[in-house]
C-alpha positions in Angstrom: -15.3 -22.4 -4.0 -15.4 -21.0 -0.5 -17.8 -18.0 0.0 -15.7 -14.8 0.7 -17.2 -14.4 4.2 -15.9 -17.8 5.1 -12.5 -17.7 3.4 -9.4 -17.8 5.5 -7.7 -14.5 6.3 -4.3 -16.1 5.3 -3.0 -19.5 4.4 -0.6 -19.1 7.4 -1.7 -19.3 11.1 -3.7 -16.3 12.4 -3.4 -16.0 16.2 -6.3 -15.0 18.4 -6.1 -11.4 19.6 -5.8 -12.5 23.3 -2.7 -14.6 22.4 -0.7 -11.6 21.0 1.9 -9.6 22.7 0.4 -6.6 24.4 1.9 -3.9 22.1 0.7 -5.7 18.9 -2.8 -6.3 20.4 -3.0 -2.6 21.3 -2.0 -1.5 17.8 -4.6 -3.8 16.3 -7.3 -2.6 18.6 -6.4 1.0 17.9 -6.8 0.4 14.2 -10.1 -1.4 14.8 -11.3 1.6 16.9 -10.4 4.1 14.2 -11.6 2.1 11.1 -14.4 0.0 12.6 -12.7 -3.3 11.6 -9.4 -5.1 11.7 -7.6 -5.1 8.3 -6.6 -8.7 7.6 -3.0 -7.8 7.0 -2.6 -7.0 10.7 -4.0 -10.4 11.6 -2.0 -12.2 9.0 1.3 -10.7 10.0 0.7 -11.0 13.8 1.9 -14.6 13.9 5.4 -13.3 13.5 5.6 -10.5 16.2 9.1 -9.2 15.4 8.4 -9.0 11.7 5.0 -7.4 12.4 6.7 -4.6 14.4 9.4 -4.1 11.8 6.9 -4.1 8.9 4.5 -1.5 10.5 7.4 0.7 11.7 8.7 1.0 8.2 5.2 1.3 6.7 4.5 4.2 9.1 7.9 5.8 8.4 7.1 5.8 4.7 3.4 6.5 4.6 2.6 8.8 7.5 5.4 11.3 7.4 5.1 14.9 6.1 6.9 15.8 2.9 6.5 17.0 -0.7 4.6 13.8 -1.6 1.1 14.1 -0.2 -0.4 11.1 1.6 -2.7 10.6 -1.4 0.3 10.5 -3.7 2.0 8.0 -1.5 -1.1 5.8 -1.8 -1.2 6.3 -5.6 2.3 4.7 -5.7 1.1 1.7 -3.6 -2.0 1.2 -5.8 -0.2 1.5 -9.1 2.7 -0.8 -8.2 0.5 -3.3 -6.4 -1.7 -3.5 -9.5 1.3 -4.3 -11.7 2.4 -6.9 -9.1 -1.2 -8.3 -9.1 -1.6 -7.9 -5.4 -5.3 -8.1 -4.8 -5.1 -7.2 -1.1 -2.9 -4.1 -1.5 -4.9 -2.8 -4.5 -8.2 -3.1 -2.6 -7.0 -2.0 0.8 -4.8 0.9 -0.4 -7.3 1.8 -3.0 -9.8 2.5 -0.2 -7.2 4.6 1.6 -6.4 6.5 -1.7 -10.1 7.3 -2.2 -10.3 8.7 1.3 -7.1 10.7 1.2 -7.7 12.0 -2.3 -11.4 12.7 -1.6 -12.1 11.1 -4.9 -14.3 8.0 -5.3 -12.9 7.2 -8.8 -9.2 7.7 -8.5 -8.2 4.3 -7.0 -9.9 2.3 -9.8 -8.4 4.6 -12.4 -4.9 4.2 -11.0 -5.2 0.5 -10.6 -6.6 -0.1 -14.1 -4.2 2.2 -16.0 -2.7 5.2 -14.2 -1.7 6.7 -17.6 -5.4 7.3 -18.3 -6.3 8.3 -14.8 -7.4 11.8 -13.9 -4.1 12.8 -12.3 -1.6 15.6 -12.9 1.4 15.3 -15.2 3.5 15.5 -12.0 1.7 12.5 -10.6 2.1 10.6 -13.8 5.8 11.2 -13.8 5.9 10.0 -10.2 4.1 6.8 -11.1 6.2 6.3 -14.2 9.2 6.3 -11.9 7.7 4.2 -9.2 6.7 1.5 -11.8 10.2 1.5 -13.2 11.6 1.0 -9.7 9.0 -1.8 -9.1 9.6 -3.6 -12.3 13.1 -2.7 -13.6 15.1 -0.9 -10.9 18.3 -1.9 -12.5 17.5 0.4 -15.4 17.0 3.5 -13.3 19.5 6.2 -14.3 20.2 9.9 -14.3 17.6 10.6 -17.0 14.9 9.3 -14.7 16.0 11.7 -11.9 16.1 14.6 -14.4 12.6 13.8 -15.6 11.3 14.0 -12.0 13.2 17.2 -11.2 11.4 18.9 -14.1 8.2 18.3 -12.1 9.7 19.8 -8.9 10.7 16.6 -7.2 13.8 16.7 -5.0 16.2 14.0 -4.0 14.2 13.2 -0.8 11.0 12.8 -2.9 12.8 10.4 -5.2 14.1 8.4 -2.2 10.5 8.2 -0.9 9.1 7.0 -4.2 11.8 4.4 -4.4 11.3 3.2 -0.8 7.5 3.0 -1.2 7.8 1.0 -4.4 10.4 -1.3 -2.9 8.6 -1.8 0.4 5.3 -2.6 -1.3 7.0 -4.9 -3.7 7.9 -6.9 -0.7 4.5 -6.5 0.8 2.8 -7.6 -2.4 4.8 -10.7 -2.5 4.0 -11.6 1.1 0.3 -10.9 0.6 0.2 -12.9 -2.6 2.0 -16.0 -1.2 0.0 -15.8 2.1 -3.2 -15.3 0.1 -4.3 -12.5 2.4 -7.9 -11.7 1.8 -9.1 -8.1 1.5 -11.7 -7.2 4.1 -15.2 -6.7 2.6 -15.3 -3.3 4.4 -12.6 -1.9 2.1 -14.8 -2.0 -1.0 -17.2 0.7 0.2 -14.7 3.1 1.9 -14.4 6.5 0.3 -17.2 5.9 -2.2 
C-alpha cells in the first residue's frame, strides 16, 4: 500500500503548473494563495482545460451565489449527497468547507455519517431529504416533494439550486471516484 503522502493525485495525468494555460494557472495559484495549498481536484481536472473551465464556472455559479440557501447549506447538500455516492474526495474537501462556513467543527462528520441525526434544523433536513432524492431517485420527484419544501419556506429558485447542486456533484462524485482523486491532507484539520 502506498503511503498517503506518496499516493498519486489522480490516476489520470496531472500537468505541471508551468505547462497550464495562463488563466488556469492563475486560478490555481489564487486558490493556493487563499487556502495555503492547491486542492487536488484543481490539479486533477487541469489536464482537460476546456472541461476545467466549464466545471469551475458551473461550480462557482452554484456555490458562490447569494440566495435563500446559505453557503453552508449548499455545502451540506454536497457533503450529504457525496456521502451517499461514496465520494471520499468530496466528503473530505467539502466537509472542510462546511465546517468553516457553518462555524461548526462537528457538522460535516454528522452530515456525512447520517444527516437525519445531525444537529441541523427541520428546514435543513427537508432540504437534504430532497437533495438525496434528486441524487438517488430523481425520476421519483413529484409535486409532493415540492410542497414539502414550500412548507419550510423554500421557493422555486431554491428548489432549482438544490437540484442543480445535487446533480452537479453527482457528476463530480463520479469523476472523482473513477479518477481516484486523493483528498489533500490539509482538508482534515480545516475548521476544527
